C-alpha positions in Angstrom: 70.3 33.9 -84.1 70.6 36.0 -81.0 67.1 37.4 -81.7 65.6 33.9 -81.7 67.3 33.0 -78.4 66.0 36.2 -76.9 62.4 35.5 -78.0 62.6 31.9 -76.7 64.0 33.1 -73.4 61.1 35.5 -72.9 58.6 32.8 -73.9 60.0 30.4 -71.3 60.0 33.1 -68.6 56.4 34.0 -69.4 55.4 30.3 -69.3 57.2 29.8 -66.0 55.4 33.0 -64.6 52.0 31.8 -65.8 52.6 28.3 -64.4 53.7 29.9 -61.1 50.5 32.0 -61.0 48.4 29.0 -61.8 50.0 26.9 -59.1 49.5 29.8 -56.6 45.9 30.0 -57.5 45.4 26.3 -57.1 47.2 26.4 -53.7 45.0 29.3 -52.7 41.8 27.5 -53.8 42.9 24.4 -51.9 43.7 26.6 -48.8 40.4 28.4 -48.9 38.4 25.2 -49.5 40.1 22.9 -47.1 41.8 25.0 -44.6 39.5 28.0 -44.4 36.4 26.2 -45.6 34.5 26.1 -42.4 35.1 29.8 -41.8 33.7 30.9 -45.2 30.8 28.5 -44.9 30.0 30.2 -41.6 30.3 33.6 -43.2 27.9 32.6 -46.0 25.5 31.2 -43.4 25.7 34.5 -41.5 24.9 36.4 -44.6 22.0 34.3 -45.8 20.8 32.7 -42.6 20.1 34.4 -39.2 17.6 34.4 -36.3 15.0 37.0 -37.1 11.8 38.2 -35.3 8.6 36.3 -36.1 5.8 38.8 -35.4 2.8 37.6 -33.3 -0.6 38.0 -34.8 -2.4 40.9 -33.0 -5.7 40.0 -31.4 -9.1 41.1 -32.8 -11.5 43.5 -31.2 -15.2 42.5 -31.3 -18.5 44.2 -30.6 -20.6 42.7 -27.8 -22.5 40.5 -30.3 -19.4 39.1 -32.0 -19.1 41.5 -34.9 -15.5 42.3 -35.7 -14.5 45.9 -35.0 -10.7 45.6 -35.7 -8.5 42.9 -37.1 -5.1 42.5 -38.7 -5.1 41.6 -42.4 -2.0 40.7 -44.5 -0.8 43.1 -47.1 2.1 42.5 -49.5 4.9 44.5 -50.9 5.6 43.0 -54.4 8.8 43.3 -56.4 10.3 41.5 -59.4 13.7 40.1 -60.2 13.9 40.9 -64.0 17.3 39.4 -64.4 16.8 35.9 -62.9 18.9 33.4 -64.8 15.9 31.4 -65.9 14.4 34.4 -67.8 15.9 34.7 -71.3 15.7 37.8 -73.5 13.2 36.2 -75.8 10.9 35.3 -73.0 11.2 38.7 -71.3 10.7 40.7 -74.5 7.8 38.7 -75.8 5.8 39.1 -72.5 6.8 42.6 -71.4 4.0 44.5 -73.3 1.2 42.3 -71.9 2.7 42.3 -68.3 2.9 46.2 -68.4 -0.7 46.5 -69.4 -1.8 44.0 -66.7 0.1 45.9 -64.0 -1.3 49.2 -65.1 -4.9 47.9 -65.0 -4.4 46.3 -61.6 -2.6 49.0 -59.7 -3.8 52.1 -61.7 -0.8 54.1 -60.5 1.2 54.1 -63.7 0.5 53.8 -67.4 1.4 50.7 -69.3 4.2 52.6 -71.0 5.6 53.7 -67.6 5.7 50.1 -66.4 7.3 49.0 -69.7 10.0 51.6 -69.3 10.6 50.7 -65.6 11.0 47.0 -66.3 13.0 47.4 -69.5 15.5 49.8 -68.0 16.0 47.6 -65.0 16.6 44.6 -67.2 19.1 46.5 -69.4 21.0 47.8 -66.3 21.2 44.3 -64.7 19.1 45.2 -61.7 17.8 42.3 -59.6 15.1 44.1 -57.6 12.3 46.3 -59.0 9.5 47.4 -56.7 6.1 47.0 -58.4 3.7 48.1 -55.6 3.3 48.5 -51.8 0.5 47.2 -49.7 -1.2 44.9 -52.2 -4.3 43.1 -50.9 -4.4 39.3 -51.0 -7.0 39.2 -53.7 -4.9 41.4 -55.9 -1.8 39.3 -55.2 -3.7 36.2 -56.5 -4.5 38.2 -59.7 -0.9 39.3 -60.0 0.4 35.7 -59.9 -1.6 35.0 -63.1 0.1 37.8 -65.1 2.5 37.1 -68.0 6.1 36.3 -66.9 5.1 36.2 -63.2 2.9 33.1 -63.8 6.0 31.2 -64.8 6.7 30.6 -61.1 8.6 31.9 -58.2 12.1 31.5 -59.7 11.4 31.7 -63.4 9.0 34.6 -63.1 11.1 36.5 -60.6 8.2 37.5 -58.3 9.4 38.7 -54.8 6.7 39.0 -52.1 7.1 40.4 -48.6 4.1 40.1 -46.2 3.1 42.9 -43.7 0.1 43.0 -41.4 -2.0 46.1 -41.3 -4.8 46.9 -38.8 -8.2 47.2 -40.5 -11.6 48.4 -39.3 -14.3 46.4 -41.1 -17.0 49.0 -40.3 -14.7 51.9 -41.3 -15.3 55.0 -39.1 -17.9 53.4 -36.8 -16.6 53.9 -33.2 -13.2 54.6 -34.8 -11.9 56.8 -32.0 -13.0 54.4 -29.3 -11.4 51.4 -31.1 -8.3 53.6 -31.4 -4.8 52.6 -32.3 -1.4 51.8 -30.8 1.6 53.1 -32.7 5.3 53.7 -32.1 6.2 57.1 -30.7 2.4 58.1 -30.7 0.2 58.5 -27.7 -1.9 55.4 -27.5 -5.6 55.9 -28.2 -8.8 53.9 -27.5 -9.0 50.2 -26.8 -6.0 49.4 -29.0 -3.8 51.5 -26.8 -5.4 50.7 -23.5 -5.2 46.9 -23.9 -2.1 46.7 -26.1 -0.4 44.3 -23.7 -3.2 41.8 -24.2 -3.7 42.4 -28.0 -0.1 42.5 -29.0 0.9 39.0 -28.0 4.6 38.0 -27.8 6.9 38.0 -30.8 9.0 34.9 -31.5 12.5 34.2 -32.9 13.2 31.9 -35.8 16.1 30.7 -37.9 15.4 32.1 -41.4 17.2 32.0 -44.7 17.3 34.6 -47.5 16.1 33.4 -50.9 17.6 34.5 -54.2 14.8 37.1 -54.4 15.9 38.7 -51.1 12.9 37.3 -49.1 13.5 35.7 -45.7 11.7 32.4 -45.2 11.7 30.3 -42.0 13.7 27.1 -41.5 12.7 24.2 -39.4 14.9 24.4 -36.3 14.6 23.2 -32.7 15.9 26.6 -31.5 12.9 28.4 -33.1 10.9 30.3 -30.5 7.3 30.4 -31.8 5.3 33.6 -31.3 2.4 33.8 -28.9 -0.5 35.5 -30.7 -2.5 38.2 -29.0 -5.7 37.8 -27.1 -9.1 38.9 -28.5 -11.0 41.7 -26.8 -14.8 41.6 -26.5 -15.9 45.2 -26.2 -19.2 46.5 -24.7 -20.1 48.3 -28.0 -23.4 47.3 -29.5 -23.0 47.8 -33.2 -26.6 48.5 -34.0 -26.8 51.1 -31.2 -23.5 52.6 -32.3 -24.8 53.0 -35.9 -28.0 54.6 -34.6 -26.1 57.0 -32.4 -23.6 58.1 -35.1 -26.3 58.6 -37.7 -28.6 60.6 -35.3 -25.7 62.8 -34.2 -24.4 63.4 -37.8 -27.9 64.4 -39.0 -28.4 67.0 -36.3 -24.9 68.4 -36.6 -25.4 69.0 -40.3 -28.9 70.5 -39.7 -27.5 73.0 -37.1 -24.1 73.4 -38.8 -22.4 72.8 -35.5 -18.7 72.6 -34.9 -18.7 69.2 -33.1 -20.8 66.9 -31.0 -20.8 63.7 -29.0 -23.1 61.0 -27.8 -22.7 58.2 -25.2 -25.2 55.5 -24.4 -24.7 53.4 -21.2 -26.4 50.5 -19.5 -27.7 51.6 -16.2 -27.1 48.6 -14.0 -23.6 47.7 -15.3 -22.1 51.0 -16.6 -21.3 49.2 -19.9 -20.8 51.8 -22.7 -23.0 50.5 -25.6 -22.4 53.4 -28.0 -20.0 56.3 -28.1 -19.8 58.7 -31.0 -17.6 61.8 -31.4 -17.9 63.9 -34.6 -16.1 67.0 -35.7 -16.8 69.2 -38.8 -13.9 69.4 -41.3 -13.2 73.0 -42.3 -16.4 74.8 -43.5 -18.0 71.7 -45.1 -20.7 69.5 -43.7 -18.4 66.5 -43.6 -18.0 65.2 -40.0 -15.5 62.6 -38.8 -14.1 61.2 -35.6 -11.0 63.2 -34.7 -11.2 63.5 -30.9 -13.0 61.6 -28.0 -15.1 64.5 -26.6 -17.1 62.2 -24.4 -14.1 61.3 -22.3 -11.6 64.0 -23.1 -13.4 67.4 -23.3 -13.5 68.9 -19.9 -16.0 71.7 -20.2 -18.5 73.9 -18.3 -21.7 71.7 -18.2 -24.3 74.5 -17.9 -27.8 73.6 -16.8 -27.3 69.8 -16.6 -25.3 70.6 -13.5 -28.3 72.0 -11.6 -29.3 68.5 -10.6 -26.1 68.1 -8.7 -26.5 71.5 -6.9 -30.0 70.5 -5.7 -28.8 67.0 -4.8 -26.2 68.5 -2.4 -28.8 71.0 -0.9 -31.4 68.3 -0.4 -28.9 65.9 1.2 -27.9 68.7 3.6 -31.5 69.0 4.5 -31.7 72.6 3.3 -34.0 72.4 0.3 -37.2 70.7 -0.6 -38.7 70.5 -4.2 -41.9 72.1 -2.9 -40.1 75.2 -1.4 -40.9 78.5 -3.1 -38.5 80.8 -5.0 -39.2 84.1 -6.7 -37.8 84.1 -10.2 -38.1 87.9 -10.5 -39.1 87.8 -14.1 -35.9 85.9 -15.0 -33.2 88.3 -13.8 -31.3 88.8 -10.6 -28.2 90.8 -9.6 -25.2 89.3 -7.8 -22.8 92.2 -7.0 -21.9 93.7 -10.4 -23.1 90.8 -12.5 -26.5 90.0 -13.7 -27.9 86.4 -13.7 -30.4 85.9 -16.5 -32.7 83.1 -17.5 -32.6 81.9 -21.1 -36.3 82.7 -21.6 -38.6 85.3 -20.0 -42.2 84.5 -19.3 -43.9 86.8 -16.8 -46.5 84.2 -15.9 -43.9 81.6 -15.1 -41.2 83.9 -13.7 -42.8 84.9 -10.5 -42.9 82.7 -7.3 -42.8 79.0 -8.2 -41.7 75.8 -6.5 -38.1 74.7 -6.6 -39.3 71.7 -8.7 -40.9 74.1 -11.2 -37.8 76.3 -11.3 -35.8 73.1 -12.2 -38.3 72.1 -14.9 -38.0 75.6 -16.4 -34.2 75.4 -16.0 -34.3 78.8 -14.3 -30.8 80.1 -13.6 -32.2 82.7 -11.3 -34.3 80.2 -9.3 -31.6 77.6 -8.7 -28.8 80.1 -8.0 -31.0 82.0 -5.5 -31.8 78.7 -3.6 -28.1 77.7 -3.4 -26.9 81.2 -2.6 -29.4 81.6 0.2 -28.2 78.5 2.0 -24.5 78.4 1.1 -23.4 82.1 0.8 -21.9 82.0 4.3 -20.7 78.4 4.0 -19.5 77.9 0.4 -17.0 75.2 1.4 -19.9 73.0 2.5 -21.5 73.2 -0.9 -18.2 72.4 -2.7 -17.6 69.5 -0.3 -21.0 68.1 -1.3 -20.0 68.3 -4.9 -16.7 66.5 -4.1 -18.6 63.7 -2.4 -20.1 63.0 -5.8 -16.6 62.6 -7.1 -16.8 65.6 -9.4 -13.3 66.8 -8.5 -11.7 63.5 -9.5 -11.4 61.8 -12.9 -13.2 58.5 -13.4 -9.8 56.7 -14.0 -11.1 55.0 -17.1 -9.2 52.2 -18.8 -8.9 54.1 -22.0 -6.3 56.9 -22.0 -7.0 60.5 -22.7 -9.6 61.3 -20.0 -10.1 65.0 -19.3 -9.2 66.5 -15.9 -12.1 68.0 -13.9 -11.7 71.3 -12.1 -13.9 72.8 -9.3 -13.0 76.1 -7.7 -12.3 76.1 -4.0 -13.4 78.8 -1.5 -10.4 80.8 -0.3 -8.4 80.3 -3.5 -7.5 83.1 -5.9 -10.2 82.2 -8.4 -13.1 82.4 -5.9 -15.1 85.5 -6.0 -18.4 86.7 -4.6 -20.2 85.7 -7.8 -18.5 82.3 -8.0 -21.1 80.4 -5.9 -24.2 81.4 -7.8 -22.6 80.8 -11.2 -21.1 77.5 -10.0 -24.6 76.3 -8.9 -25.9 76.6 -12.5 -22.8 74.9 -14.1 -20.3 77.7 -14.8 -16.9 78.2 -13.4 -16.1 74.5 -13.3 -15.2 71.9 -15.9 -16.1 68.2 -16.1 -16.4 65.8 -19.0 -19.7 64.6 -20.5 -19.0 61.1 -19.3 -18.6 62.3 -15.7 -22.0 64.1 -16.0 -23.6 60.9 -17.4 -22.1 58.8 -14.7 -23.9 60.7 -11.9 -27.2 60.8 -13.9 -26.8 57.1 -14.4 -26.4 56.7 -10.6 -29.7 58.5 -10.1 -31.3 56.0 -12.5 -29.5 53.1 -10.8 -31.1 53.7 -7.3 -28.1 55.7 -6.2 -25.4 53.2 -7.1 -22.6 54.8 -9.1 -20.9 52.4 -11.4 -17.8 53.0 -13.4 -18.2 53.3 -17.2 -16.7 50.2 -18.9 -15.8 49.5 -22.5 -14.7 45.9 -22.3 -16.7 42.8 -21.4 -14.0 40.2 -21.5 -10.6 39.2 -22.9 -10.4 35.8 -24.6 -7.6 33.5 -26.0 -8.5 30.6 -28.3 -12.1 30.9 -27.2 -11.4 30.8 -23.5 -11.9 33.7 -21.1 -8.7 35.2 -19.9 -10.2 38.1 -18.0 -13.8 38.9 -17.2 -14.9 42.5 -16.4 -17.5 42.8 -13.7 -19.3 46.1 -12.9 -17.2 48.3 -10.7 -19.1 50.2 -8.0 -17.5 53.6 -7.4 -20.1 54.8 -4.8 -22.8 52.4 -3.4 -25.0 55.4 -2.6 -24.7 58.9 -3.9 -27.6 60.1 -1.7 -30.4 58.9 0.5 -33.4 57.1 -1.0 -35.6 60.1 -0.1 -33.5 62.5 -2.0 -33.2 60.1 -4.9 -37.0 59.8 -5.2 -37.3 63.6 -5.4 -34.6 63.9 -8.0 -36.2 61.3 -10.2 -39.5 63.1 -10.0 -37.9 66.4 -10.9 -36.2 64.8 -13.9 -39.4 63.3 -15.1 -41.1 66.7 -14.7 -38.6 68.3 -17.1 -39.9 66.1 -19.9 -43.5 66.1 -18.8 -43.9 69.9 -18.2 -40.6 71.6 -18.7 -37.9 72.5 -21.2 -37.8 69.0 -22.7 -41.6 68.5 -23.2 -40.9 68.1 -26.9 -39.4 64.7 -26.1 -42.5 63.4 -24.3 -44.2 60.4 -25.9 -47.1 58.0 -25.0 -45.1 54.8 -25.4 -42.5 55.1 -22.7 -41.3 57.8 -20.2 -38.1 59.7 -20.4 -36.4 61.5 -17.5 -33.6 64.0 -18.1 -32.3 67.6 -18.1 -31.6 70.0 -20.9 -28.5 72.2 -20.9 -27.7 75.4 -22.9 -24.3 76.8 -21.8 -22.5 79.8 -23.1 -19.0 79.1 -24.3 -16.4 81.5 -22.9 -13.9 83.0 -25.4 -11.0 84.7 -23.8 -12.9 84.9 -20.5 -15.9 86.6 -22.1 -19.4 85.2 -22.8 -20.7 86.7 -26.1 -24.4 86.2 -25.8 -25.3 87.6 -29.2 -23.5 84.9 -31.1 -25.4 81.6 -31.5 -22.2 79.8 -32.3 -21.0 80.5 -28.7 -23.4 78.0 -27.1 -23.1 74.4 -26.1 -26.3 72.5 -26.1 -26.9 69.2 -24.3 -29.4 66.7 -23.0 -28.8 64.0 -20.4 -31.2 61.4 -19.0 -32.4 57.9 -18.9 -35.3 55.7 -20.1 -37.7 54.1 -19.4 -38.2 56.5 -16.5 -40.2 54.0 -14.4 -37.7 51.2 -14.9 -34.4 52.7 -16.1 -32.3 50.4 -18.4 -30.3 52.9 -20.4 -28.8 56.4 -19.8 -27.6 58.7 -22.5 -25.9 62.1 -22.9 -25.8 64.2 -26.0 -23.6 67.4 -26.4 -23.6 69.7 -29.4 -21.0 72.4 -29.6 -21.5 75.7 -31.4 -24.7 75.2 -33.4 -25.2 78.1 -35.7 -28.5 77.5 -37.5 -32.1 76.4 -36.6 -31.7 77.1 -32.9 -29.2 76.4 -30.2 -31.2 75.3 -27.1 -30.6 71.9 -25.7 -34.2 70.6 -26.3 -34.0 71.6 -29.9 -30.5 70.5 -30.9 -29.5 67.7 -28.5 -32.9 66.5 -27.5 -33.9 65.1 -30.9 -30.7 63.0 -31.0 -31.5 61.6 -27.6 -35.1 60.8 -28.6 -34.1 59.1 -31.9 -31.6 56.9 -30.0 -34.1 56.1 -27.2 -36.9 55.3 -29.6 -34.8 52.8 -31.6 -33.2 51.2 -28.5 -36.6 50.9 -26.8 -38.0 49.2 -29.9 -35.2 46.7 -30.2 -34.0 46.1 -26.6 -34.5 42.6 -25.2 -34.1 44.1 -21.7 -37.2 46.3 -22.3 -39.1 44.0 -24.6 -38.3 40.4 -23.6 -39.1 37.6 -26.0 -42.4 35.8 -25.5 -42.1 32.6 -23.4 -44.5 30.1 -24.9 -44.3 27.9 -21.8 -45.7 30.6 -19.6 -47.8 32.5 -22.1 -49.4 29.9 -24.4 -51.0 31.3 -27.5 -54.5 30.0 -28.1 -55.8 29.4 -31.5 -59.0 31.3 -30.9 -56.9 34.4 -30.3 -55.3 34.1 -33.7 -56.3 36.4 -36.5 -56.0 34.6 -39.9 -56.5 36.4 -43.2 -58.8 34.8 -45.7 -57.1 33.8 -48.9 -55.2 30.9 -50.7 -55.9 27.6 -49.1 -52.6 25.9 -49.8 -50.6 28.8 -48.4 -52.7 28.8 -45.2 -52.3 25.0 -44.7 -48.5 25.2 -45.0 -48.4 28.0 -42.4 -50.7 26.1 -40.0 -48.6 22.9 -40.3 -45.4 24.8 -39.6 -46.8 26.6 -36.6 -48.6 23.5 -35.3 -52.0 25.3 -35.4 -55.1 23.0 -35.2 -57.6 23.5 -38.0 -60.5 21.7 -39.7 -59.9 21.5 -43.5 -63.4 21.1 -44.7 -62.9 22.9 -48.1 -62.1 21.7 -51.5 -62.0 25.1 -53.0 -58.7 27.0 -53.7 -59.9 29.9 -51.5 -60.9 29.7 -47.9 -62.3 31.7 -45.0 -61.4 31.2 -41.3 -63.3 31.6 -38.1 -62.1 30.8 -34.5 -64.1 28.0 -32.9 -63.1 27.0 -29.4 -59.4 26.1 -29.7 -59.5 25.2 -33.4 -59.7 27.2 -36.5 -62.6 26.4 -38.7 -62.0 26.5 -42.5 -65.0 27.4 -44.6 -65.5 26.9 -48.4 -65.3 30.1 -50.4 -65.2 30.7 -54.1 -64.8 34.4 -54.9 -63.7 33.6 -58.5 -67.1 32.3 -59.5 -68.8 35.5 -58.2 -66.3 37.7 -60.1 -66.9 35.7 -63.3 -70.6 36.5 -63.0 -69.8 40.2 -62.5 -70.7 40.2 -58.8 -68.4 41.7 -56.2 -67.5 39.2 -53.4 -66.9 40.1 -49.8 -63.1 40.7 -49.6 -63.0 41.8 -45.9 -60.2 40.1 -43.9 -58.5 39.0 -47.1 -54.8 39.6 -47.5 -54.0 42.3 -50.0 -51.9 40.1 -52.3 -54.6 37.6 -52.9 -57.3 40.3 -53.2 -55.4 42.2 -55.9 -54.7 38.9 -57.8 -58.5 38.1 -57.9 -59.6 41.7 -58.8 -57.0 42.2 -61.6 -57.8 38.8 -63.1 -61.4 40.1 -63.3 -60.1 43.2 -65.2 -60.7 45.7 -62.4 -58.3 48.6 -61.6 -57.3 48.3 -58.0 -56.0 51.0 -55.6 -54.7 50.1 -52.2 -54.6 52.4 -49.1 -52.7 51.2 -46.0 -51.3 47.8 -45.1 -52.6 44.5 -43.7 -55.9 42.8 -44.3 -58.8 44.3 -46.3 -60.9 46.5 -44.0 -63.1 48.3 -46.5 -63.9 48.0 -50.2 -65.3 50.8 -52.4 -67.6 48.4 -54.3 -69.8 46.6 -51.8 -70.2 42.9 -51.7 -73.1 41.7 -53.9 -73.0 44.7 -56.2 -72.5 44.4 -60.0 -69.4 45.8 -61.7 -68.1 46.2 -65.2 -64.6 45.4 -66.6 -62.2 48.2 -66.3 -64.1 49.7 -63.3 -62.0 51.1 -60.4 -62.1 49.7 -56.9 -60.3 51.0 -53.8 -59.3 48.7 -50.9 -58.6 50.1 -47.5 -56.4 47.9 -45.4 -56.2 47.7 -41.6 
């Protein structure tokens, strides 16, 4: 009896305790929900909702003709929630095999078995976030959304997508270093770095909420601050010229197995840089890529291209005339304990010649003797003349990374008795290739020195925000008299001098070769070909300069190392292609001022219907007096006369018709239908035929057509 009472008492006590706990829980729930409800709702909102940065879209960079050089494209990090409540075990297991195979085929980074194990393990462990792949392109994302399980939808399929923008160059490495980049904690490079404030735009702030998949999505809210997308930049780069420059440079670098090289093409009047290429050899291979902007950044000893500046200073000081005489002494002259030598020795040419001839031959002895004669007792005057050209100051370009020039000063610790003669031929000082080109460009531009520019304008939503006009750095680098002499000397280099291999009959080139030894630890090792820097700088057409260009090749080791052999062909290839395609040099025909008369037209004989269609399209007057399928044409006053012609009947009779002035396609059609074997030489209209008109022929006989 006592035992029953004890059990009942315990039961009542336990019941009371449980009831008390239940009441306490209810009171706590009531307190949390009604008393602290607002607080916890705010905590939840803070956890799943917050103001976050909305990134602005970075502006695009374009070539001068509108081709896109750099743009921001969306890439996506994709993950999967394999334990979403809508995904049952049956659905997951029945689709896992096929999903794993699809993921492996798409991303090609794991086998289907590895994907199967990754997803299965995550499912078994209750994980809610499994990273599938980083930086997925948009096209691949669309494919991914059609895969098993994932195609069930955002919530049922568990797909989690986070978008990121990445900078892309549609033309890959074309002008890559000039386009450049702007990255955190990295020195800005190229146009991307120089104009980041315009391209970047302004980020916004927006109220966003986190979804079940962990992805932040924007909410409509009056407090949202919308981003201001970046401006677009229209560069001066001409994509066609850029392609020509890079290909020409790469070809010659490979041929000469050089260490690196650079090319820059500039518009004479404006200073707009139309093409700029910088290529460096990777290891010992013949693979070249853009790693450094040598055009702007490599401050180096220019060598013989500097001789123009030395003579410019001396002519402006009234001390030298191109027709003055100088003894080349066989190509060798002593200055104190050092020997100045010419690159080549030719007894006939190395005696007494004019200053102009010494320049054309690129004689170190001749130029140094002229400068030393007039400035040995007043070297500061010579250096001051160089400084007037701006050679002691950088160009202050908009793009960062410009090399710093250096010119020795008389009286300083690095000025010796031999400094002046070596300085006069481009040694003992350093300037960048672009500085050299800028002065040559000024010679081509009637003495006006313009600043090299890489950008034409900055636009926003199609409207011009900033326009870049030519910047004149020096309205006149020298007198018109000196300028005329300099231009004649530069033309002479190509006509009769070291760059005569660049001469052509279509247009004239003016310029200067350079072959400079490269100092290694203060020593010039003449015996090693790889210790030379070859260059050519000039402009074209010489009689009406439109473009200037400089080429530098560093350490060529095979097939020669002189500037005319290594750098010259690059200049010539670029000049040829620019000359052939430039509207500035070859303007389009203006039909209003140069009407084309019908009697000046040359029309090939052939198919009548084809000819009539062309005449109608071009509004050419003609007299269609033929009912035959083949016609001949003659010019009569201002109208083309059409004559009947039936070569097919002649061929059927085994008699050869007169095929002259017939287009090749129609001639071959007729002859092969007559079972003749045809050989064609040349292109254009038929000029000669091996079987004369009126002669008989047999089937299978051979006939050769020479075209004009």
